[in-house]
C-alpha positions in Angstrom: 24.2 28.6 83.5 22.1 25.4 83.4 25.7 23.5 83.5 26.2 25.3 86.7 22.8 24.4 88.1 23.1 21.0 87.1 26.7 20.6 89.2 25.2 22.4 91.9 22.3 19.8 92.5 24.6 16.9 92.0 26.8 18.4 94.6 24.0 18.5 96.8 22.9 15.1 96.2 19.7 15.9 94.1 20.8 13.6 91.2 17.4 12.9 89.7 16.6 16.8 89.5 20.1 17.3 87.9 19.3 14.5 85.5 15.9 15.7 84.7 17.7 19.2 83.8 20.3 17.5 81.8 18.3 15.5 79.8 15.2 17.6 79.6 16.1 21.0 79.2 19.8 21.1 78.6 20.2 21.4 74.8 16.3 21.7 74.3 15.4 24.2 71.7 13.7 27.6 72.6 11.6 27.1 69.9 11.2 24.8 66.9 14.6 24.1 65.6 16.4 27.0 67.3 18.5 28.1 70.3 18.3 31.4 71.5 21.4 32.5 69.6 19.7 31.5 66.3 16.7 33.7 67.3 19.0 36.5 67.8 20.6 36.0 64.6 17.3 35.9 62.7 16.3 39.1 64.5 19.4 40.8 64.0 19.6 40.3 60.2 15.9 40.9 59.4 13.8 43.4 61.5 16.9 45.0 63.3 18.8 45.3 60.3 16.2 47.1 58.6 15.5 49.2 61.5 19.1 50.3 61.6 18.8 51.2 57.9 15.8 53.2 58.2 17.0 55.0 61.2 20.1 55.9 59.4 18.2 57.1 56.5 15.9 59.4 58.7 19.1 60.8 60.6 20.8 61.6 57.3 18.0 63.2 55.8 16.6 65.1 59.1 19.7 66.0 61.3 22.7 65.4 58.9 23.4 61.9 60.3 24.0 63.0 64.0 23.5 60.0 66.1 22.2 60.4 69.8 20.9 64.1 69.2 18.7 64.0 72.2 21.5 62.6 74.4 24.1 65.0 72.9 21.7 68.1 73.6 21.0 66.9 77.2 24.7 66.7 78.0 25.2 70.3 76.6 22.4 71.3 79.1 23.6 69.7 81.9 27.5 69.9 81.9 29.3 72.9 83.7 31.8 74.5 81.0 35.3 74.5 81.9 34.8 72.1 84.9 37.2 69.0 84.9 35.3 66.0 83.6 32.6 68.0 81.8 34.3 68.4 78.7 32.1 68.7 75.5 34.2 66.4 73.5 37.6 64.4 74.0 40.6 66.6 74.0 38.8 69.7 74.7 38.9 72.0 77.8 35.6 73.9 77.3 
């Protein structure tokens, strides 16, 4: 999006602003040595990987591995049986 902002500033005749953004901000690390994608990768591979594993273990132990239990129960409470678009699962008519 910064590329687009730079182009828009240039098109509007604001070359010094576009130059500062292009030189000082575009390509800059978000934190020391890292762009946002690297931060996300570290998060995914560390904290979030452990979070998902512990979540899976708890679901396996407590609810037979079922996911989105709260949402599934809420869907069942709110749907109207036999009404089109309110099916319990794909391919059913109940």
